[in-house]
N, C-alpha and C positions, 0 to 999 in steps of 0.2 A: 504494500500500500504506500502511495506517495505521501510524504509529509507535507503539511500545510504550514507555510511561513506566516505566523500570526501577526508579525510586524507589518506585513504587506496587505493584510486583509482589510477591507472596508469595514468601517464601524457604522452602526445605525446612527449614532450621534453626529456623524459627518453628513447625513442626508436630510437635515432640517426636519427632524421628527417632531410631531405634536400629538398630544393625547386628544382624542375626539370626545366631545360631550354631546348630549342630546336633550331635548325637552327644555323646560324652563318657562319663565314669564312670557306670556303671549302665544305659547304653543298649545294648541288644543287638538283633541282627537276628533277626527271627522265624523265618526259614527255617533257619538253621544255629546260632543261639545265640551267634554270634561278637560280640565287643564292637565298637561303632561308634566310630571315633576322633573326637575333638572337632574340629569345623570352626568357623571364624570368618568372619564377613562373607559368608555365603552369600546374603544378601538384605538388604533394608531394610524397616522398618515405620515408618509415620508416620500422624498424624491426617489424615483426608480433607480435602483443600483446600477442599471445598465448605462445610465447617463443620458437617456432620452428626454429627461426633464419632465416627464409625466408623473403625476402624483399616484402613489399606491395607498389604498385604504384597506386595512385589515381589521374587521370587527372581531371582538373577543367573545368566546363562549363563557368566560369568567371575567367580566369587567373589573377594573380597579376598585369601583365603588361597592363591590360585594354582591350586587344584585345580578340577575340573569341577563342574557343577551337581549339587545333591544329588538332584534328581529330573529327569533329562534327558528323560524321556518327557512331562513337563508343560511348559507355557509358561514361558519365561524371558526376561529382558531383558538386553541387552548394556549393560555398565557402562563408563563412562569417568569417571575421577576417583576419588580414594580418601578424600575428606572430604565431609561434607554440603554444604560451601560450593562444592565443585567438581564434584559429581556430575551426570552427564548419563546418561540412560537412553534406550534405543531398543528397540522402537518406542514409540508413545504408550501410555498406561495408560488403560484403561477399566474402571471398577468394574462388575462384573456383579451386578445386583440392587441393592436399596437406592437410593441417590441416583443411581447410574449416571454419576458424575463421569467426564469424559474430558479428558485433558490430557497434558502433557509435563513432565519434569524436565530442565532445561537449565542447565548451569553453576550448579547449586544453586538455581535459580529455578523457580517453578511457572508454567506457561503453560497456560491453558485452551484446549482445542481448538476451542471454538466455541459 
């Protein structure tokens, strides 16, 4: 197996990551008009690691705020770690359309899938 030079690996923190929130003041449910409580850390958005400058959004199955996913019927990723430097997501991430980048976020590092 080839060794990976971790000093040359891209870091998530270099890709302008932000935690994504949802809901909050002024946001209502369309079905019943009820307000939607503010959620924090329901996913992460970052610049695509391939360099195409498109944003990548990855929703979590286990958001930072401890509640469930905001859209459980859609694909979500399991999160370990609570900082950009320690974040690990599973399974791998594959961009659909555009550049079609495929890879992993492991311990805050970006690992291309191949």
